[in-house]
OpenMM code with the backbone's topology and positions (N, CA, C; nanometers):
from openmm import Vec3, app, unit

residues = "MET GLY GLY ASP ARG GLY CYS ARG SER ILE ALA THR ILE VAL GLY ALA SER ILE MET SER VAL VAL LEU ILE GLY PHE VAL ALA PHE TYR TYR PHE THR VAL SER LYS TYR VAL ASP MET LEU LEU ARG LEU ARG ALA ALA PRO LEU TYR ALA ALA ALA GLN TYR PRO GLY ILE MET VAL ARG LEU SER ALA VAL GLY ASN ASN THR VAL VAL VAL MET ALA ASN ASN THR SER PRO HIS ALA LEU LEU VAL ILE GLY ALA VAL ILE VAL PHE ASP ASP ASP THR VAL LEU VAL VAL ASP GLY GLY SER SER PRO GLY SER VAL ARG ILE GLU THR LYS ALA LEU GLY SER GLY GLU TRP ARG GLU ALA GLY LEU PRO LEU GLY LEU ALA PRO GLY ASP ALA ALA ARG ILE THR VAL ASN SER THR GLY ARG PRO VAL ALA ALA ALA LEU ALA LEU SER TRP GLY ARG GLY VAL VAL VAL ALA TYR ALA ALA PRO GLY".split()
positions = [
    Vec3(-0.2369, -5.5259, 6.2212),
    Vec3(-0.1802, -5.3955, 6.2100),
    Vec3(-0.0622, -5.3923, 6.1147),
    Vec3(0.0215, -5.4930, 6.1209),
    Vec3(0.1403, -5.4956, 6.0379),
    Vec3(0.1060, -5.5001, 5.8902),
    Vec3(-0.0021, -5.5715, 5.8541),
    Vec3(-0.0426, -5.5800, 5.7144),
    Vec3(-0.0962, -5.4481, 5.6633),
    Vec3(-0.1548, -5.3726, 5.7534),
    Vec3(-0.2089, -5.2425, 5.7152),
    Vec3(-0.0971, -5.1455, 5.6763),
    Vec3(0.0163, -5.1560, 5.7513),
    Vec3(0.1313, -5.0709, 5.7182),
    Vec3(0.1901, -5.1115, 5.5837),
    Vec3(0.1933, -5.2369, 5.5555),
    Vec3(0.2457, -5.2851, 5.4290),
    Vec3(0.1632, -5.2345, 5.3121),
    Vec3(0.0316, -5.2321, 5.3292),
    Vec3(-0.0558, -5.1807, 5.2222),
    Vec3(-0.0342, -5.0320, 5.2016),
    Vec3(-0.0162, -4.9600, 5.3126),
    Vec3(0.0094, -4.8164, 5.3014),
    Vec3(0.1428, -4.7910, 5.2316),
    Vec3(0.2429, -4.8701, 5.2619),
    Vec3(0.3745, -4.8538, 5.1996),
    Vec3(0.3662, -4.8803, 5.0501),
    Vec3(0.2966, -4.9865, 5.0140),
    Vec3(0.2821, -5.0202, 4.8723),
    Vec3(0.2011, -4.9118, 4.8019),
    Vec3(0.0946, -4.8632, 4.8636),
    Vec3(0.0127, -4.7569, 4.8047),
    Vec3(0.0944, -4.6287, 4.7885),
    Vec3(0.1812, -4.6002, 4.8849),
    Vec3(0.2662, -4.4814, 4.8762),
    Vec3(0.3643, -4.4953, 4.7611),
    Vec3(0.4240, -4.6127, 4.7466),
    Vec3(0.5204, -4.6369, 4.6377),
    Vec3(0.4504, -4.6284, 4.5024),
    Vec3(0.3331, -4.6884, 4.4900),
    Vec3(0.2583, -4.6838, 4.3639),
    Vec3(0.2166, -4.5397, 4.3330),
    Vec3(0.1673, -4.4664, 4.4328),
    Vec3(0.1269, -4.3274, 4.4125),
    Vec3(0.2448, -4.2397, 4.3713),
    Vec3(0.3596, -4.2597, 4.4372),
    Vec3(0.4785, -4.1824, 4.4033),
    Vec3(0.5255, -4.2161, 4.2622),
    Vec3(0.5152, -4.3430, 4.2229),
    Vec3(0.5549, -4.3840, 4.0882),
    Vec3(0.4636, -4.3192, 3.9836),
    Vec3(0.3353, -4.3185, 4.0093),
    Vec3(0.2408, -4.2579, 3.9150),
    Vec3(0.2668, -4.1078, 3.9035),
    Vec3(0.2898, -4.0434, 4.0155),
    Vec3(0.3185, -3.8990, 4.0127),
    Vec3(0.4502, -3.8700, 3.9402),
    Vec3(0.5491, -3.9574, 3.9571),
    Vec3(0.6763, -3.9397, 3.8874),
    Vec3(0.6585, -3.9527, 3.7367),
    Vec3(0.5801, -4.0510, 3.6930),
    Vec3(0.5556, -4.0703, 3.5505),
    Vec3(0.4816, -3.9495, 3.4932),
    Vec3(0.3818, -3.8992, 3.5668),
    Vec3(0.3074, -3.7820, 3.5213),
    Vec3(0.4000, -3.6606, 3.5144),
    Vec3(0.4841, -3.6419, 3.6135),
    Vec3(0.5774, -3.5299, 3.6157),
    Vec3(0.6773, -3.5395, 3.5007),
    Vec3(0.7311, -3.6576, 3.4760),
    Vec3(0.8246, -3.6765, 3.3644),
    Vec3(0.7540, -3.6501, 3.2319),
    Vec3(0.6314, -3.6944, 3.2172),
    Vec3(0.5546, -3.6686, 3.0956),
    Vec3(0.5305, -3.5197, 3.0747),
    Vec3(0.4973, -3.4492, 3.1831),
    Vec3(0.4754, -3.3053, 3.1745),
    Vec3(0.6036, -3.2325, 3.1349),
    Vec3(0.7157, -3.2680, 3.1950),
    Vec3(0.8449, -3.2051, 3.1632),
    Vec3(0.8823, -3.2333, 3.0181),
    Vec3(0.8627, -3.3557, 2.9715),
    Vec3(0.8949, -3.3898, 2.8321),
    Vec3(0.8069, -3.3114, 2.7352),
    Vec3(0.6769, -3.3044, 2.7644),
    Vec3(0.5852, -3.2281, 2.6793),
    Vec3(0.6267, -3.0807, 2.6753),
    Vec3(0.6566, -3.0223, 2.7904),
    Vec3(0.6980, -2.8828, 2.8001),
    Vec3(0.8280, -2.8599, 2.7222),
    Vec3(0.9236, -2.9489, 2.7374),
    Vec3(1.0527, -2.9352, 2.6690),
    Vec3(1.0351, -2.9364, 2.5176),
    Vec3(0.9607, -3.0328, 2.4644),
    Vec3(0.9444, -3.0433, 2.3203),
    Vec3(0.8603, -2.9280, 2.2649),
    Vec3(0.7604, -2.8824, 2.3392),
    Vec3(0.6796, -2.7699, 2.2939),
    Vec3(0.7629, -2.6426, 2.2896),
    Vec3(0.8392, -2.6170, 2.3945),
    Vec3(0.9224, -2.4967, 2.3980),
    Vec3(1.0318, -2.5040, 2.2922),
    Vec3(1.0923, -2.6187, 2.2714),
    Vec3(1.1986, -2.6279, 2.1717),
    Vec3(1.1435, -2.6048, 2.0303),
    Vec3(1.0230, -2.6523, 2.0008),
    Vec3(0.9624, -2.6268, 1.8706),
    Vec3(0.9307, -2.4783, 1.8546),
    Vec3(0.8817, -2.4156, 1.9612),
    Vec3(0.8492, -2.2735, 1.9579),
    Vec3(0.9758, -2.1900, 1.9359),
    Vec3(1.0829, -2.2216, 2.0064),
    Vec3(1.2093, -2.1489, 1.9910),
    Vec3(1.2646, -2.1693, 1.8502),
    Vec3(1.2559, -2.2904, 1.7982),
    Vec3(1.3025, -2.3181, 1.6629),
    Vec3(1.2236, -2.2364, 1.5600),
    Vec3(1.0911, -2.2270, 1.5797),
    Vec3(1.0071, -2.1488, 1.4897),
    Vec3(1.0455, -2.0008, 1.4967),
    Vec3(1.0689, -1.9483, 1.6160),
    Vec3(1.1084, -1.8080, 1.6306),
    Vec3(1.2423, -1.7808, 1.5626),
    Vec3(1.3363, -1.8719, 1.5769),
    Vec3(1.4673, -1.8531, 1.5130),
    Vec3(1.4544, -1.8544, 1.3611),
    Vec3(1.3695, -1.9409, 1.3086),
    Vec3(1.3490, -1.9429, 1.1638),
    Vec3(1.2822, -1.8148, 1.1159),
    Vec3(1.1853, -1.7615, 1.1922),
    Vec3(1.1193, -1.6378, 1.1538),
    Vec3(1.2156, -1.5197, 1.1595),
    Vec3(1.3051, -1.5195, 1.2569),
    Vec3(1.4050, -1.4121, 1.2661),
    Vec3(1.5030, -1.4193, 1.1504),
    Vec3(1.5343, -1.5389, 1.1045),
    Vec3(1.6313, -1.5551, 0.9973),
    Vec3(1.5702, -1.5256, 0.8602),
    Vec3(1.4381, -1.5321, 0.8453),
    Vec3(1.3743, -1.5111, 0.7154),
    Vec3(1.4045, -1.3738, 0.6561),
    Vec3(1.3911, -1.2629, 0.7314),
    Vec3(1.4242, -1.1337, 0.6717),
    Vec3(1.5719, -1.1234, 0.6335),
    Vec3(1.6606, -1.1826, 0.7128),
    Vec3(1.8027, -1.1786, 0.6794),
    Vec3(1.8286, -1.2563, 0.5511),
    Vec3(1.7615, -1.3686, 0.5364),
    Vec3(1.7744, -1.4483, 0.4150),
    Vec3(1.7264, -1.3679, 0.2949),
    Vec3(1.6118, -1.3013, 0.3123),
    Vec3(1.5579, -1.2223, 0.2026),
    Vec3(1.6514, -1.1073, 0.1681),
    Vec3(1.7085, -1.0405, 0.2681),
    Vec3(1.7981, -0.9280, 0.2428),
    Vec3(1.9235, -0.9751, 0.1706),
    Vec3(1.9735, -1.0924, 0.2072),
    Vec3(2.0943, -1.1436, 0.1436),
    Vec3(2.0678, -1.1822, -0.0017),
    Vec3(1.9453, -1.2204, -0.0328),
    Vec3(1.9114, -1.2670, -0.1662),
    Vec3(1.8513, -1.1574, -0.2533),
    Vec3(1.8396, -1.0351, -0.1991),
    Vec3(1.7634, -0.9331, -0.2711),
    Vec3(1.8479, -0.8131, -0.3094),
    Vec3(1.9029, -0.8104, -0.4301),
    Vec3(1.9805, -0.6954, -0.4748),
    Vec3(1.8980, -0.5968, -0.5571),
    Vec3(1.7645, -0.6047, -0.5537),
    Vec3(1.6815, -0.5350, -0.6512),
    Vec3(1.6339, -0.3965, -0.6182),
    Vec3(1.6947, -0.3262, -0.5242),
    Vec3(1.6508, -0.1900, -0.4965),
    Vec3(1.7725, -0.0982, -0.4953),
    Vec3(1.7591, 0.0145, -0.5604),
    Vec3(1.8654, 0.1152, -0.5588),
    Vec3(1.8117, 0.2371, -0.4858),
    Vec3(1.8824, 0.2820, -0.3816),
    Vec3(1.8391, 0.3975, -0.3031),
    Vec3(1.9468, 0.5041, -0.3118),
    Vec3(1.9045, 0.6284, -0.3386),
    Vec3(1.9965, 0.7426, -0.3418),
    Vec3(1.9450, 0.8499, -0.2473),
    Vec3(2.0368, 0.9174, -0.1805),
    Vec3(2.0039, 1.0262, -0.0885),
    Vec3(2.0792, 1.1495, -0.1342),
    Vec3(2.0085, 1.2604, -0.1491),
    Vec3(2.0768, 1.3829, -0.1917),
    Vec3(2.0123, 1.5045, -0.1264),
    Vec3(2.0914, 1.6072, -0.1077),
    Vec3(2.0435, 1.7357, -0.0582),
    Vec3(2.0360, 1.8295, -0.1770),
    Vec3(1.9180, 1.8854, -0.2004),
    Vec3(1.8973, 1.9765, -0.3125),
    Vec3(1.8808, 2.1161, -0.2517),
    Vec3(1.9750, 2.2029, -0.2757),
    Vec3(1.9689, 2.3356, -0.2147),
    Vec3(1.9974, 2.3258, -0.0657),
    Vec3(1.9528, 2.4243, 0.0088),
    Vec3(1.9804, 2.4273, 0.1520),
    Vec3(1.8734, 2.3597, 0.2363),
    Vec3(1.7516, 2.3505, 0.1865),
    Vec3(1.6416, 2.3055, 0.2715),
    Vec3(1.5675, 2.1826, 0.2202),
    Vec3(1.6153, 2.1150, 0.1188),
    Vec3(1.5409, 2.0030, 0.0619),
    Vec3(1.6284, 1.8775, 0.0583),
    Vec3(1.5712, 1.7688, 0.1076),
    Vec3(1.6370, 1.6385, 0.1063),
    Vec3(1.5515, 1.5456, 0.0210),
    Vec3(1.6151, 1.4711, -0.0681),
    Vec3(1.5417, 1.3800, -0.1556),
    Vec3(1.5977, 1.2387, -0.1393),
    Vec3(1.5080, 1.1431, -0.1154),
    Vec3(1.5430, 1.0008, -0.1118),
    Vec3(1.4743, 0.9369, -0.2321),
    Vec3(1.5534, 0.8797, -0.3211),
    Vec3(1.5006, 0.8147, -0.4414),
    Vec3(1.5208, 0.6639, -0.4296),
    Vec3(1.4227, 0.5878, -0.4741),
    Vec3(1.4324, 0.4413, -0.4748),
    Vec3(1.3817, 0.3902, -0.6093),
    Vec3(1.4587, 0.3018, -0.6706),
    Vec3(1.4195, 0.2370, -0.7966),
    Vec3(1.4142, 0.0874, -0.7746),
    Vec3(1.3034, 0.0259, -0.8139),
    Vec3(1.2898, -0.1192, -0.8050),
    Vec3(1.3464, -0.1803, -0.9326),
    Vec3(1.4671, -0.2355, -0.9232),
    Vec3(1.5331, -0.2936, -1.0401),
    Vec3(1.5184, -0.4454, -1.0459),
    Vec3(1.4328, -0.4988, -0.9624),
    Vec3(1.4155, -0.6439, -0.9586),
    Vec3(1.2935, -0.6864, -1.0399),
    Vec3(1.2765, -0.8154, -1.0624),
    Vec3(1.1567, -0.8630, -1.1316),
    Vec3(1.0383, -0.8831, -1.0367),
    Vec3(1.0548, -0.8472, -0.9090),
    Vec3(0.9495, -0.8675, -0.8093),
    Vec3(0.8924, -0.7348, -0.7626),
    Vec3(0.7662, -0.7359, -0.7223),
    Vec3(0.7041, -0.6161, -0.6646),
    Vec3(0.7524, -0.5968, -0.5211),
    Vec3(0.7623, -0.4732, -0.4792),
    Vec3(0.8048, -0.4373, -0.3442),
    Vec3(0.7000, -0.3482, -0.2800),
    Vec3(0.7016, -0.3448, -0.1486),
    Vec3(0.6148, -0.2550, -0.0745),
    Vec3(0.7035, -0.1692, 0.0145),
    Vec3(0.7055, -0.0380, -0.0101),
    Vec3(0.7817, 0.0539, 0.0741),
    Vec3(0.6970, 0.0815, 0.1971),
    Vec3(0.7468, 0.0396, 0.3131),
    Vec3(0.6715, 0.0513, 0.4380),
    Vec3(0.7004, 0.1838, 0.5075),
    Vec3(0.8253, 0.2273, 0.5037),
    Vec3(0.8618, 0.3501, 0.5724),
    Vec3(1.0035, 0.3909, 0.5389),
    Vec3(1.0422, 0.5064, 0.5921),
    Vec3(1.1770, 0.5580, 0.5692),
    Vec3(1.2255, 0.6277, 0.6953),
    Vec3(1.3562, 0.6283, 0.7118),
    Vec3(1.4205, 0.6996, 0.8222),
    Vec3(1.5334, 0.7815, 0.7621),
    Vec3(1.5376, 0.9102, 0.7978),
    Vec3(1.6447, 0.9984, 0.7521),
    Vec3(1.7150, 1.0534, 0.8757),
    Vec3(1.8475, 1.0398, 0.8776),
    Vec3(1.9288, 1.0884, 0.9893),
    Vec3(2.0025, 1.2130, 0.9426),
    Vec3(2.0000, 1.3170, 1.0254),
    Vec3(2.0644, 1.4435, 0.9912),
    Vec3(2.1910, 1.4628, 1.0736),
    Vec3(2.2751, 1.5581, 1.0303),
    Vec3(2.4042, 1.5804, 1.0945),
    Vec3(2.3934, 1.6326, 1.2375),
    Vec3(2.2795, 1.6886, 1.2749),
    Vec3(2.2622, 1.7352, 1.4125),
    Vec3(2.1989, 1.6283, 1.5023),
    Vec3(2.2071, 1.5023, 1.4584),
    Vec3(2.1563, 1.3849, 1.5303),
    Vec3(2.0036, 1.3785, 1.5405),
    Vec3(1.9322, 1.4566, 1.4632),
    Vec3(1.7877, 1.4419, 1.4595),
    Vec3(1.7526, 1.3317, 1.3601),
    Vec3(1.6438, 1.2668, 1.3877),
    Vec3(1.5992, 1.1546, 1.3053),
    Vec3(1.4552, 1.1816, 1.2623),
    Vec3(1.4287, 1.1690, 1.1341),
    Vec3(1.2942, 1.1848, 1.0810),
    Vec3(1.2435, 1.0480, 1.0376),
    Vec3(1.1302, 1.0069, 1.0923),
    Vec3(1.0673, 0.8799, 1.0562),
    Vec3(0.9475, 0.9109, 0.9675),
    Vec3(0.9470, 0.8522, 0.8502),
    Vec3(0.8377, 0.8698, 0.7554),
    Vec3(0.7651, 0.7365, 0.7469),
    Vec3(0.6380, 0.7386, 0.7885),
    Vec3(0.5587, 0.6152, 0.7787),
    Vec3(0.4179, 0.6508, 0.7325),
    Vec3(0.3317, 0.5524, 0.7313),
    Vec3(0.1982, 0.5731, 0.6765),
    Vec3(0.1081, 0.6620, 0.7582),
    Vec3(0.1330, 0.6761, 0.8881),
    Vec3(0.0368, 0.7482, 0.9694),
    Vec3(0.0853, 0.8764, 1.0327),
    Vec3(0.2154, 0.8906, 1.0538),
    Vec3(0.2599, 1.0041, 1.1332),
    Vec3(0.3656, 1.0893, 1.0648),
    Vec3(0.3655, 1.0929, 0.9342),
    Vec3(0.4657, 1.1728, 0.8633),
    Vec3(0.4296, 1.3203, 0.8747),
    Vec3(0.5284, 1.4052, 0.8993),
    Vec3(0.4994, 1.5484, 0.9091),
    Vec3(0.4579, 1.6070, 0.7745),
    Vec3(0.3983, 1.7254, 0.7777),
    Vec3(0.3496, 1.7903, 0.6562),
    Vec3(0.4599, 1.8323, 0.5611),
    Vec3(0.5842, 1.8358, 0.6075),
    Vec3(0.6960, 1.8769, 0.5225),
    Vec3(0.7470, 1.7624, 0.4356),
    Vec3(0.6777, 1.6495, 0.4371),
    Vec3(0.7199, 1.5318, 0.3606),
    Vec3(0.6263, 1.5130, 0.2414),
    Vec3(0.6856, 1.4906, 0.1247),
    Vec3(0.6072, 1.4627, 0.0040),
    Vec3(0.6536, 1.3286, -0.0522),
    Vec3(0.5591, 1.2389, -0.0758),
    Vec3(0.5896, 1.1055, -0.1280),
    Vec3(0.5271, 1.0945, -0.2667),
    Vec3(0.6102, 1.0541, -0.3636),
    Vec3(0.5636, 1.0430, -0.5018),
    Vec3(0.6125, 0.9121, -0.5623),
    Vec3(0.5435, 0.8705, -0.6669),
    Vec3(0.5832, 0.7494, -0.7380),
    Vec3(0.5743, 0.7733, -0.8883),
    Vec3(0.6571, 0.6984, -0.9608),
    Vec3(0.6560, 0.7063, -1.1068),
    Vec3(0.6595, 0.5647, -1.1614),
    Vec3(0.5610, 0.5322, -1.2439),
    Vec3(0.5547, 0.3985, -1.3031),
    Vec3(0.6558, 0.3868, -1.4169),
    Vec3(0.6970, 0.2652, -1.4441),
    Vec3(0.7892, 0.2377, -1.5535),
    Vec3(0.7282, 0.2872, -1.6845),
    Vec3(0.8025, 0.3654, -1.7598),
    Vec3(0.7542, 0.4169, -1.8875),
    Vec3(0.6729, 0.5442, -1.8759),
    Vec3(0.6424, 0.5866, -1.7547),
    Vec3(0.5662, 0.7093, -1.7355),
    Vec3(0.6631, 0.8237, -1.7087),
    Vec3(0.6348, 0.9396, -1.7617),
    Vec3(0.7232, 1.0528, -1.7422),
    Vec3(0.6841, 1.1407, -1.6253),
    Vec3(0.5718, 1.1133, -1.5624),
    Vec3(0.5253, 1.2039, -1.4580),
    Vec3(0.5221, 1.1368, -1.3202),
    Vec3(0.5527, 1.2165, -1.2205),
    Vec3(0.5455, 1.1728, -1.0817),
    Vec3(0.4051, 1.2012, -1.0308),
    Vec3(0.3506, 1.1085, -0.9537),
    Vec3(0.2186, 1.1322, -0.8943),
    Vec3(0.2282, 1.1145, -0.7431),
    Vec3(0.1484, 1.1932, -0.6734),
    Vec3(0.1498, 1.1924, -0.5268),
    Vec3(0.1019, 1.0556, -0.4764),
    Vec3(0.1644, 1.0077, -0.3699),
    Vec3(0.1305, 0.8775, -0.3129),
    Vec3(0.1467, 0.8846, -0.1613),
    Vec3(0.1221, 0.7759, -0.0964),
    Vec3(0.1406, 0.7654, 0.0480),
    Vec3(0.2042, 0.6319, 0.0812),
    Vec3(0.2347, 0.6131, 0.2078),
    Vec3(0.2922, 0.4868, 0.2528),
    Vec3(0.1846, 0.4048, 0.3226),
    Vec3(0.1869, 0.2765, 0.3077),
    Vec3(0.2781, 0.1944, 0.2293),
    Vec3(0.2570, 0.2156, 0.0792),
    Vec3(0.3659, 0.2017, 0.0058),
    Vec3(0.3663, 0.2300, -0.1372),
    Vec3(0.4155, 0.1083, -0.2139),
    Vec3(0.3328, 0.0576, -0.3032),
    Vec3(0.3714, -0.0569, -0.3851),
    Vec3(0.4553, -0.0128, -0.5047),
    Vec3(0.5654, -0.0835, -0.5267),
    Vec3(0.6515, -0.0567, -0.6425),
    Vec3(0.6579, -0.1811, -0.7295),
    Vec3(0.6040, -0.1705, -0.8483),
    Vec3(0.6144, -0.2792, -0.9453),
    Vec3(0.7568, -0.2791, -1.0012),
    Vec3(0.7966, -0.3859, -1.0684),
    Vec3(0.9303, -0.3865, -1.1294),
    Vec3(0.9493, -0.2663, -1.2224),
    Vec3(1.0579, -0.1931, -1.2027),
    Vec3(1.0872, -0.0761, -1.2842),
    Vec3(1.0317, 0.0548, -1.2304),
    Vec3(0.9426, 0.0499, -1.1319),
    Vec3(0.8854, 0.1713, -1.0749),
    Vec3(0.9861, 0.2427, -0.9847),
    Vec3(0.9590, 0.3700, -0.9600),
    Vec3(1.0461, 0.4505, -0.8743),
    Vec3(0.9625, 0.5218, -0.7691),
    Vec3(1.0258, 0.5515, -0.6570),
    Vec3(0.9627, 0.6286, -0.5499),
    Vec3(1.0542, 0.7448, -0.5147),
    Vec3(0.9929, 0.8554, -0.4745),
    Vec3(1.0702, 0.9732, -0.4345),
    Vec3(1.0076, 1.0315, -0.3079),
    Vec3(1.0906, 1.0483, -0.2063),
    Vec3(1.0465, 1.1099, -0.0817),
    Vec3(1.1233, 1.2408, -0.0680),
    Vec3(1.0501, 1.3512, -0.0644),
    Vec3(1.1104, 1.4836, -0.0549),
    Vec3(1.0759, 1.5418, 0.0817),
    Vec3(1.1785, 1.5944, 0.1502),
    Vec3(1.1611, 1.6476, 0.2852),
    Vec3(1.2184, 1.7882, 0.2900),
    Vec3(1.1420, 1.8807, 0.3448),
    Vec3(1.1943, 2.0149, 0.3711),
    Vec3(1.2581, 2.0123, 0.5089),
    Vec3(1.3867, 2.0431, 0.5143),
    Vec3(1.4594, 2.0344, 0.6404),
    Vec3(1.5727, 2.1350, 0.6427),
    Vec3(1.6097, 2.1787, 0.7641),
    Vec3(1.7225, 2.2710, 0.7772),
    Vec3(1.8525, 2.1956, 0.8000),
    Vec3(1.8452, 2.0666, 0.8349),
    Vec3(1.9656, 1.9870, 0.8598),
    Vec3(2.0226, 1.9278, 0.7325),
    Vec3(2.1475, 1.8852, 0.7411),
    Vec3(2.2149, 1.8183, 0.6299),
    Vec3(2.1988, 1.6679, 0.6494),
    Vec3(2.1521, 1.5931, 0.5476),
    Vec3(2.1308, 1.4491, 0.5650),
    Vec3(2.2631, 1.3735, 0.5741),
    Vec3(2.2657, 1.2742, 0.6639),
    Vec3(2.3833, 1.1896, 0.6804),
    Vec3(2.3572, 1.0502, 0.6238),
    Vec3(2.2369, 0.9996, 0.6450),
    Vec3(2.2020, 0.8655, 0.5971),
    Vec3(2.0506, 0.8539, 0.5867),
    Vec3(2.0078, 0.7582, 0.5077),
    Vec3(1.8654, 0.7272, 0.4942),
    Vec3(1.8496, 0.5768, 0.4822),
    Vec3(1.7357, 0.5277, 0.5276),
    Vec3(1.7047, 0.3853, 0.5154),
    Vec3(1.5582, 0.3709, 0.4773),
    Vec3(1.5316, 0.2772, 0.3880),
    Vec3(1.3950, 0.2438, 0.3496),
    Vec3(1.3628, 0.1041, 0.4001),
    Vec3(1.2472, 0.0887, 0.4597),
    Vec3(1.1994, -0.0439, 0.4994),
    Vec3(1.1085, -0.0952, 0.3889),
    Vec3(1.1439, -0.2116, 0.3347),
    Vec3(1.0725, -0.2687, 0.2211),
    Vec3(1.0233, -0.4079, 0.2559),
    Vec3(0.9028, -0.4377, 0.2160),
    Vec3(0.8504, -0.5721, 0.2346),
    Vec3(0.8624, -0.6444, 0.1014),
    Vec3(0.9180, -0.7641, 0.1105),
    Vec3(0.9370, -0.8449, -0.0098),
    Vec3(0.9073, -0.9885, 0.0283),
    Vec3(0.8022, -1.0429, -0.0251),
    Vec3(0.7635, -1.1799, 0.0105),
    Vec3(0.7251, -1.1850, 0.1571),
    Vec3(0.7930, -1.2719, 0.2326),
    Vec3(0.7607, -1.2863, 0.3736),
    Vec3(0.8601, -1.2129, 0.4621),
    Vec3(0.9588, -1.1466, 0.4045),
    Vec3(1.0599, -1.0801, 0.4838),
    Vec3(1.0552, -0.9295, 0.4685),
    Vec3(1.1319, -0.8631, 0.5522),
    Vec3(1.1469, -0.7192, 0.5443),
    Vec3(1.2928, -0.6896, 0.5140),
    Vec3(1.3148, -0.6053, 0.4145),
    Vec3(1.4498, -0.5701, 0.3721),
    Vec3(1.4702, -0.4233, 0.4056),
    Vec3(1.5871, -0.3887, 0.4546),
    Vec3(1.6216, -0.2487, 0.4797),
    Vec3(1.7298, -0.2093, 0.3808),
    Vec3(1.7034, -0.1041, 0.3044),
    Vec3(1.7996, -0.0538, 0.2054),
    Vec3(1.8533, 0.0799, 0.2549),
    Vec3(1.9853, 0.0926, 0.2583),
    Vec3(2.0493, 0.2127, 0.3122),
    Vec3(2.1071, 0.2984, 0.2011),
    Vec3(2.1217, 0.4282, 0.2301),
    Vec3(2.1866, 0.5190, 0.1374),
    Vec3(2.2581, 0.6273, 0.2155),
    Vec3(2.3672, 0.6752, 0.1598),
    Vec3(2.4410, 0.7881, 0.2155),
    Vec3(2.4405, 0.8977, 0.1089),
    Vec3(2.4643, 1.0216, 0.1470),
    Vec3(2.4619, 1.1296, 0.0464),
    Vec3(2.5654, 1.1036, -0.0629),
    Vec3(2.5275, 1.1384, -0.1819),
    Vec3(2.6227, 1.1176, -0.2899),
    Vec3(2.5647, 1.1452, -0.4249),
] * unit.nanometer
topology = app.Topology()
chain = topology.addChain("A")
for resn in residues:
    res = topology.addResidue(resn, chain)
    for name in ("N", "CA", "C"):
        topology.addAtom(name, app.Element.getBySymbol(name[0]), res)
C-alpha cells in the first residue's frame, strides 16, 4: 500500500509539472502575440500622423460668396497624387455638413480642374487630384461657414487639411 501512495505522489508531481510547463508556454505565447498585435496597431495609428507631418502639399481655402453660397477650394501643390475622400463644413449655428461619396445633399456641387485647363468639370467623391489639379466644393447654405476640413488619402495614410474663412 505504501508504494502505491508513492507512485500516486510522483504521478501527481509529474502531472502538475507538465501542466505548469504547458500553462507557462500558453501565457508566453499569448503575451508575445498580443504585444506584436499592439505594436502593429500603434504603428498603424502613427502612419497617418507621420504622413500629415511630412505632407505640406495641399492648400485649402474656405469662403462665403454672397449670402447663400459656401466654397471650399483645394489645390494640390505637391508632386504626388491625392485622393479627396470627403469634406466637413462647420457653420456658425453649430450645424455640420458632411460631404462624402454616398450621402451628400443635392445642394452640394463638386468640381475639378486639371492643371493647364481653364474649365471646371463636374466630379464626385472620392476625387483624384494629380499634381497641380484643383478641386472646388460649392454648397448652398443659409449659415455662415466657420471652418472646413478635407480628408485626403496620400500613400498609406490619411491627411486632414483644415481651412477657416478668409
